[in-house]
C-alpha positions as CSV (number, residue, x, y, z in Angstrom):
1,X,0.0,0.0,0.0
2,X,1.4,3.4,-1.1
3,X,0.6,6.5,0.7
4,X,1.2,10.2,-0.1
5,X,0.7,13.2,2.2
6,X,-1.3,16.2,1.0
7,X,-3.2,18.9,2.8
8,X,-2.6,17.2,6.1
9,X,-4.3,14.0,5.0
10,X,-2.9,10.6,4.0
11,X,-3.7,10.0,0.3
12,X,-3.8,6.4,-0.8
13,X,-3.4,5.4,-4.6
14,X,-6.4,3.5,-5.8
15,X,-5.9,0.0,-7.3
16,X,-6.9,1.3,-10.8
17,X,-4.2,4.0,-10.6
18,X,-1.5,1.6,-9.6
19,X,-2.5,-0.6,-12.5
20,X,-2.2,2.3,-15.0
21,X,1.3,3.2,-13.7
22,X,2.5,-0.4,-13.9
23,X,1.1,-0.7,-17.5
24,X,2.9,2.5,-18.5
25,X,6.2,1.2,-17.2
26,X,5.8,-2.1,-19.1
27,X,4.9,-0.3,-22.3
28,X,7.9,2.0,-22.0
29,X,10.2,-0.9,-21.5
30,X,8.8,-2.8,-24.5
31,X,8.8,0.4,-26.6
32,X,12.5,1.0,-25.7
33,X,13.4,-2.5,-26.8
34,X,11.6,-2.0,-30.1
35,X,13.2,1.5,-30.6
36,X,16.7,0.2,-29.8
37,X,16.2,-2.8,-32.1
38,X,15.0,-0.6,-35.0
39,X,17.9,1.9,-34.3
40,X,20.5,-0.9,-34.4
41,X,19.3,-2.2,-37.8
42,X,18.9,1.3,-39.2
43,X,22.6,1.9,-38.5
44,X,23.6,-1.5,-39.8
45,X,21.7,-1.2,-43.1
46,X,23.0,2.4,-43.5
47,X,26.5,1.0,-43.3
48,X,25.6,-1.8,-45.8
49,X,24.4,0.9,-48.2
50,X,27.6,2.9,-47.8
51,X,29.9,-0.1,-48.4
52,X,27.8,-1.2,-51.4
53,X,28.5,2.2,-53.1
54,X,32.2,1.6,-52.4
55,X,32.0,-1.7,-54.2
56,X,30.5,-0.1,-57.3
57,X,33.1,2.7,-57.0
58,X,35.9,0.1,-57.1
59,X,34.6,-1.5,-60.3
60,X,34.3,2.0,-61.9
61,X,37.9,2.8,-60.8
62,X,39.3,-0.3,-62.5
63,X,37.2,0.4,-65.6
64,X,38.6,4.0,-65.9
65,X,42.2,3.0,-65.1
66,X,42.6,0.3,-67.8
67,X,43.0,2.8,-70.8
68,X,46.0,4.3,-69.0
69,X,48.0,1.1,-69.6
70,X,49.6,0.0,-72.8
71,X,46.9,-1.6,-74.9
72,X,48.5,-2.5,-78.2
73,X,51.7,-3.0,-80.1
74,X,51.4,-1.9,-83.7
75,X,50.7,-3.6,-86.0
76,X,47.8,-5.9,-85.2
77,X,48.9,-6.9,-81.7
78,X,46.2,-6.2,-79.2
79,X,47.5,-8.7,-76.6
80,X,48.6,-6.0,-74.2
81,X,45.0,-5.0,-73.7
82,X,44.3,-8.3,-71.9
83,X,47.1,-7.7,-69.5
84,X,45.9,-4.2,-69.0
85,X,42.4,-5.3,-68.0
86,X,43.8,-7.8,-65.5
87,X,46.2,-5.3,-64.0
88,X,43.5,-2.6,-63.6
89,X,41.4,-5.1,-61.6
90,X,44.3,-6.0,-59.4
91,X,45.3,-2.4,-58.8
92,X,41.7,-1.5,-57.9
93,X,41.5,-4.4,-55.5
94,X,44.7,-3.1,-53.8
95,X,43.4,0.5,-53.5
96,X,40.0,-0.5,-52.2
97,X,41.1,-3.3,-49.8
98,X,40.0,-1.1,-47.0
99,X,37.1,0.4,-49.0
100,X,38.8,3.8,-49.1
101,X,41.0,4.5,-52.1
102,X,42.4,7.6,-50.3
103,X,44.3,5.6,-47.8
104,X,46.9,2.9,-48.1
105,X,47.0,-0.3,-46.0
106,X,49.5,-3.1,-46.0
107,X,47.0,-5.8,-44.9
108,X,43.4,-6.2,-45.6
109,X,42.4,-8.0,-42.4
110,X,38.8,-7.5,-41.1
111,X,37.3,-4.1,-41.6
112,X,34.9,-3.1,-38.8
113,X,32.4,-0.3,-38.7
114,X,29.9,0.4,-35.9
115,X,27.6,-2.6,-36.6
116,X,29.0,-4.1,-39.8
117,X,32.2,-5.9,-40.7
118,X,33.8,-7.4,-43.8
119,X,36.9,-9.2,-44.7
120,X,37.6,-7.1,-47.7
121,X,36.6,-6.6,-51.3
122,X,37.3,-8.6,-54.5
123,X,37.8,-6.7,-57.8
124,X,38.5,-8.4,-61.2
125,X,38.5,-7.3,-64.8
126,X,38.8,-9.3,-68.0
127,X,38.5,-8.7,-71.7
128,X,35.0,-8.6,-72.9
129,X,32.1,-6.2,-73.4
130,X,31.4,-4.1,-76.4
131,X,33.5,-4.0,-79.6
132,X,34.0,-1.4,-82.2
133,X,33.9,-3.8,-85.3
134,X,36.4,-2.3,-87.7
135,X,35.7,-2.4,-91.4
136,X,36.6,-5.9,-92.6
137,X,38.6,-4.6,-95.6
138,X,39.8,-1.0,-95.3
139,X,40.8,-0.9,-91.6
140,X,41.4,-4.5,-90.6
141,X,45.0,-4.3,-91.9
142,X,45.8,-1.6,-89.4
143,X,43.2,-1.9,-86.6
144,X,42.3,-5.1,-84.8
145,X,39.4,-5.3,-82.4
146,X,40.9,-6.6,-79.2
147,X,37.6,-6.5,-77.4
148,X,36.4,-4.3,-74.6
149,X,36.8,-4.6,-70.8
150,X,34.5,-6.1,-68.3
151,X,34.8,-5.4,-64.5
152,X,33.1,-6.6,-61.4
153,X,33.5,-6.3,-57.7
154,X,32.0,-8.0,-54.6
155,X,32.2,-8.0,-50.8
156,X,30.5,-10.0,-48.0
157,X,29.1,-7.8,-45.2
158,X,28.1,-9.2,-41.8
159,X,26.1,-7.7,-39.0
160,X,28.3,-7.1,-35.9
161,X,27.7,-6.1,-32.3
162,X,23.9,-6.6,-32.6
163,X,22.8,-8.5,-29.5
164,X,21.7,-12.0,-30.4
165,X,19.1,-12.1,-27.7
166,X,17.2,-9.2,-29.3
167,X,17.4,-10.4,-32.8
168,X,17.0,-14.2,-32.9
169,X,14.4,-16.3,-31.3
170,X,16.6,-19.4,-31.4
171,X,19.1,-17.7,-29.1
172,X,16.5,-17.0,-26.5
173,X,15.6,-13.6,-27.9
174,X,12.9,-11.5,-26.4
175,X,10.7,-11.2,-29.5
176,X,8.8,-14.1,-30.8
177,X,9.4,-13.3,-34.5
178,X,12.8,-13.6,-36.0
179,X,14.1,-10.2,-37.1
180,X,17.3,-10.9,-39.1
181,X,19.5,-13.8,-39.9
182,X,23.1,-13.0,-39.0
183,X,24.4,-14.3,-42.3
184,X,26.8,-12.4,-44.7
185,X,25.2,-10.2,-47.3
186,X,27.0,-10.4,-50.6
187,X,26.9,-7.0,-52.4
188,X,27.9,-6.6,-56.0
189,X,29.1,-3.7,-58.1
190,X,26.1,-4.1,-60.4
191,X,22.8,-5.7,-59.6
192,X,22.1,-8.4,-56.9
193,X,23.9,-11.7,-56.3
194,X,22.2,-14.6,-58.0
195,X,22.8,-17.9,-56.2
196,X,25.7,-16.2,-54.3
197,X,27.4,-15.0,-57.5
198,X,27.7,-11.5,-58.8
199,X,26.7,-11.8,-62.5
200,X,26.3,-8.1,-63.3
201,X,29.4,-6.4,-64.8
202,X,30.5,-2.9,-65.9
203,X,31.7,-2.9,-69.5
204,X,33.4,-0.4,-71.8
205,X,35.2,-0.3,-75.1
206,X,39.0,-0.5,-74.8
207,X,41.7,1.0,-76.9
208,X,41.1,3.4,-79.8
209,X,44.4,2.5,-81.4
210,X,45.6,6.0,-80.8
211,X,49.3,6.6,-81.3
212,X,51.0,7.4,-78.0
213,X,54.4,7.2,-76.4
214,X,57.7,8.3,-77.7
215,X,57.8,5.6,-80.4
216,X,54.5,6.5,-81.9
217,X,54.1,10.3,-81.4
218,X,57.2,11.7,-83.1
219,X,57.4,13.6,-86.4
220,X,57.3,11.7,-89.7
221,X,59.2,13.7,-92.2
222,X,59.2,12.6,-95.8
223,X,62.3,11.4,-97.5
224,X,62.5,13.6,-100.6
225,X,61.8,11.7,-103.9
226,X,61.9,8.3,-102.2
227,X,58.6,6.6,-101.1
228,X,60.2,5.0,-98.1
229,X,59.0,4.8,-94.5
230,X,59.9,7.7,-92.3
231,X,62.5,6.5,-89.8
232,X,61.4,8.6,-86.9
233,X,57.8,7.2,-86.6
234,X,57.4,3.8,-88.2
235,X,54.1,2.9,-86.5
236,X,52.4,6.1,-87.7
237,X,53.7,5.7,-91.3
238,X,52.9,2.0,-91.4
239,X,49.3,2.4,-90.1
240,X,48.5,5.1,-92.7
241,X,50.3,3.3,-95.5
242,X,48.5,0.0,-94.8
243,X,45.1,1.6,-95.1
244,X,46.2,3.5,-98.2
245,X,47.5,0.3,-99.9
246,X,44.2,-1.6,-99.4
247,X,42.2,1.4,-100.6
248,X,44.4,1.6,-103.7
249,X,43.7,-2.0,-104.6
250,X,39.9,-2.1,-104.0
251,X,38.9,1.4,-105.3
252,X,38.4,2.1,-109.0
253,X,40.7,-0.1,-111.1
254,X,43.7,-0.4,-108.8
255,X,47.1,1.2,-109.5
256,X,47.2,3.6,-112.5
257,X,50.4,4.4,-114.4
258,X,48.9,7.0,-116.8
259,X,50.9,9.9,-115.4
260,X,54.2,8.0,-115.8
261,X,53.3,7.0,-119.4
262,X,52.3,10.6,-120.2
263,X,55.6,11.9,-118.9
264,X,57.6,9.4,-121.0
265,X,55.5,10.3,-124.1
266,X,55.7,14.1,-123.7
267,X,59.2,14.7,-122.3
268,X,60.8,11.3,-122.8
269,X,61.5,10.7,-119.2
270,X,60.0,10.4,-115.6
271,X,59.9,13.1,-112.9
272,X,61.7,10.5,-110.8
273,X,64.0,8.9,-113.3
274,X,64.5,5.8,-111.3
275,X,60.9,5.1,-110.4
276,X,58.1,4.2,-112.8
277,X,54.6,4.5,-111.3
278,X,55.6,6.8,-108.5
279,X,52.1,8.3,-108.6
280,X,50.7,5.2,-107.0
281,X,53.2,5.2,-104.1
282,X,52.4,6.3,-100.6
283,X,54.0,9.7,-99.7
284,X,53.6,11.0,-96.2
285,X,54.8,14.0,-94.3
286,X,53.7,14.7,-90.8
287,X,56.0,17.4,-89.2
288,X,55.0,19.0,-85.9
289,X,55.8,22.1,-84.0
290,X,59.2,20.8,-83.0
291,X,60.2,21.6,-86.6
292,X,57.9,24.6,-87.0
293,X,55.6,22.6,-89.2
294,X,58.1,22.8,-92.1
295,X,59.1,19.8,-94.1
296,X,62.8,20.2,-94.9
297,X,63.8,19.7,-98.6
298,X,67.2,19.8,-100.2
299,X,68.3,22.9,-102.0
300,X,67.1,23.1,-105.6
301,X,70.0,24.3,-107.8
302,X,67.6,24.5,-110.8
303,X,65.3,27.1,-109.1
304,X,62.1,26.5,-107.3
305,X,61.7,26.9,-103.6
306,X,65.4,27.4,-102.9
307,X,65.5,30.4,-105.2
308,X,62.8,32.0,-103.0
309,X,64.8,31.6,-99.9
310,X,62.7,28.8,-98.4
311,X,64.1,25.3,-98.5
312,X,61.0,23.5,-97.5
313,X,57.2,23.2,-97.8
314,X,54.8,23.3,-94.9
315,X,52.4,20.7,-93.6
316,X,49.1,21.2,-91.8
317,X,48.2,23.5,-90.0
318,X,50.6,25.5,-92.2
319,X,53.5,27.7,-91.4
320,X,54.3,29.5,-94.7
321,X,56.6,32.5,-94.9
322,X,55.1,35.8,-96.2
323,X,55.1,36.0,-100.0
324,X,54.9,32.3,-100.7
325,X,51.2,31.7,-100.1
326,X,49.3,34.6,-98.5
327,X,46.2,32.4,-98.1
328,X,48.0,30.2,-95.6
329,X,48.9,33.1,-93.3
330,X,45.8,32.7,-91.0
331,X,46.9,29.3,-90.0
332,X,50.2,30.3,-88.3
333,X,48.5,33.4,-86.9
334,X,45.8,31.3,-85.3
335,X,48.3,28.8,-84.0
336,X,50.3,31.6,-82.4
337,X,47.3,32.9,-80.6
338,X,46.3,29.5,-79.1
339,X,48.3,30.1,-75.9
340,X,48.2,26.9,-73.8
341,X,44.5,26.6,-73.3
342,X,42.4,23.7,-74.5
343,X,40.8,24.0,-77.9
344,X,41.6,27.7,-78.2
345,X,39.4,28.7,-75.2
346,X,40.3,31.7,-73.2
347,X,42.8,31.0,-70.4
348,X,41.5,31.4,-66.9
């Protein structure tokens, strides 16, 4: 029996009031259990969502890194692209072994958050995905479709520090319904796991056969009067020459020697005395800014360019001296105004 003193009289709580107070205490206790349980799982699944995004990020990272590796060896050798895809996956797995590419760790170990833990992430890339399907005749001699790249990533996430009594009935839990099986959740870079396997993949085309590196990006000056490969950039010359050769054979009626015959008929000789049919040969000059876009030529003792004080002719975008071709002057002027900004945009 509880008593309370008020206004000089003993006040006794009625049985109904004692029942209400007891019911409120029970409801508060049960409600607290429900609230704490919900809060625990909200935190756990929030961590699962965060780590799932990191798994997708790792696959994207590998996909974007692969084009930075060597992808081909001209001509027609795309085998380096396969090694590049595998290496990109391995590098991404190393960067994201702790789910944070901004840090470096020597050992993966077990990664623990507030209520979730994982033993690391797996990232892998292989050749596959979309292809660019080069022309079977004109470009196949120079470009080979080595396939795209396909990447995936996965990780197993497990609930941690969630009291077993609250969650599972089999462990003597308070609630009669099972809330959550404490089994690992396999998260994938793309889609959901099917039968425990991540089948979704990120894909992209790989290698545009662009010419890069010191062996493929140098100037290609022509050898005057000799249709020979330029010694400074054989890959560039060979790639262009191979496509030209195929085009010459399949277009119109193939090689044509009418110009050489005409020269023999009219003047009794050839422009190049030692070479009949020079009009069908592949002539190429690609000189860059390191030579001021000027193709050097030997001095002409019979007149011509040498008599005008210019022993060379320009290549695109054109760098002609005044007086030789006034129409080409806008090219060097525009080039000189480019500064160092991308596509001629104003510098910040």
